C-alpha positions in Angstrom: 0.0 0.0 0.0 1.4 3.4 -1.0 2.1 6.1 1.5 -1.0 8.3 0.7 0.4 11.3 2.7 3.6 11.2 0.7 1.6 10.9 -2.5 -0.5 13.9 -1.4 2.7 16.0 -0.6 4.3 15.1 -3.9 1.3 15.9 -5.9 0.7 19.3 -4.2 4.5 20.2 -4.5 4.5 19.4 -8.2 1.4 21.5 -8.8 3.0 24.4 -6.9 6.3 24.2 -8.7 4.6 24.1 -12.1 2.1 26.8 -11.3 4.7 29.2 -10.0 7.0 28.6 -13.0 4.2 29.2 -15.5 2.7 32.1 -13.5 6.2 33.8 -13.4 6.7 33.5 -17.1 3.2 34.8 -17.8 3.7 37.8 -15.5 7.1 38.5 -17.1 6.0 38.2 -20.7 2.3 39.3 -20.6 1.9 41.1 -17.2 -0.9 38.6 -16.5 -1.1 36.1 -13.7 -2.0 32.4 -14.4 -5.3 32.6 -12.6 -6.6 35.2 -15.0 -5.1 33.3 -18.0 -7.0 30.2 -16.9 -10.3 32.2 -16.8 -9.5 33.9 -20.2 -8.9 30.4 -21.7 -12.4 29.3 -20.7 -14.1 32.5 -22.0 -12.1 32.2 -25.3 -12.9 28.6 -25.8 -16.5 28.2 -24.5 -19.3 29.4 -26.7 -21.6 30.5 -25.2 -19.7 31.3 -21.9 -21.3 32.2 -18.6 -19.9 32.7 -15.1 -21.2 29.2 -14.4 -19.0 27.8 -17.2 -15.9 29.4 -15.6 -16.9 28.0 -12.2 -17.2 24.5 -13.5 -14.1 24.5 -15.7 -11.8 26.2 -13.2 -13.3 24.8 -10.0 -13.6 28.1 -8.2 -16.6 29.8 -6.5 -19.0 32.1 -8.3 -17.6 35.1 -6.4 -14.1 34.3 -7.4 -15.0 33.7 -11.0 -16.9 36.9 -11.0 -14.0 38.9 -9.7 -11.6 37.4 -12.2 -14.0 38.2 -15.0 -14.2 41.8 -13.7 -10.5 42.0 -13.9 -10.5 40.6 -17.4 -13.1 43.2 -18.4 -11.1 46.0 -16.8 -8.2 44.9 -18.9 -10.6 44.9 -22.0 -9.9 41.2 -22.6 -13.6 40.2 -22.5 -17.1 41.9 -22.1 -20.3 40.9 -20.5 -23.5 41.0 -22.6 -27.0 40.3 -21.5 -28.1 36.7 -22.0 -30.8 36.6 -24.6 -32.7 33.7 -22.9 -32.0 34.4 -19.2 -32.2 37.9 -17.8 -30.5 36.8 -14.6 -27.4 35.7 -16.6 -24.7 37.4 -18.8 -22.7 36.0 -21.6 -18.9 36.5 -21.6 -17.4 37.3 -24.9 -13.7 37.5 -25.6 -12.6 40.7 -27.3 -10.1 40.9 -30.2 -7.4 41.9 -27.8 -8.4 39.1 -25.4 -8.2 36.5 -28.3 -4.7 37.7 -29.1 -3.7 37.7 -25.5 -5.1 34.2 -25.1 -3.2 32.9 -28.1 0.1 34.4 -26.8 -0.6 33.0 -23.3 -1.2 29.5 -24.7 2.1 29.6 -26.4 3.9 30.8 -23.2 2.2 28.1 -21.1 3.0 25.4 -23.6 6.7 26.5 -23.9 7.1 26.7 -20.1 5.5 23.2 -19.6 7.7 21.8 -22.3 10.8 23.3 -20.6 9.8 21.8 -17.3 8.4 18.4 -18.4 10.2 17.4 -21.7 12.7 15.4 -19.8 10.0 12.9 -19.0 9.6 10.2 -21.6 6.5 10.3 -23.8 5.4 7.1 -22.1 5.8 8.7 -18.6 3.8 11.8 -19.7 1.0 9.6 -21.1 0.9 7.5 -17.8 0.9 10.6 -15.7 -1.9 12.2 -17.7 -4.0 9.0 -17.5 -3.5 8.7 -13.8 -4.2 12.3 -13.0 -7.3 12.4 -15.2 -8.5 9.3 -13.4 -8.0 10.7 -10.0 -9.7 14.0 -11.0 -12.7 12.2 -12.4 -12.9 10.0 -9.3 -12.7 13.0 -7.0 -15.2 15.1 -9.0 -17.7 12.3 -9.5 
């Protein structure tokens, strides 16, 4: 039986190391933290997109999602529009600038992850991806 506490510690530390490396690079190159990039990614790739979609995709609270979208709006990376079928909801629409920033951010994230993880064999990367996806689905389900 594996030491679950050790597994937990390793998983959390790996996440922190990767997050900090990607976040630092995004801040340096785009002056944008990873948390906002994650929300921008959802807005740019989900059509139609609502706050509830951000909440579901990123796994944060409604309040946190709304604040992050406020910051994206202030930076003119997305806009809120009234939802045509639900007066209580808004649609989030990526702006042209937001689309350009999203594309640049995706390149930066991919490059940084490649720098950090390319030393793993393709087999190890696949096995890690399968394992993490399985754990995530189990915990979400």
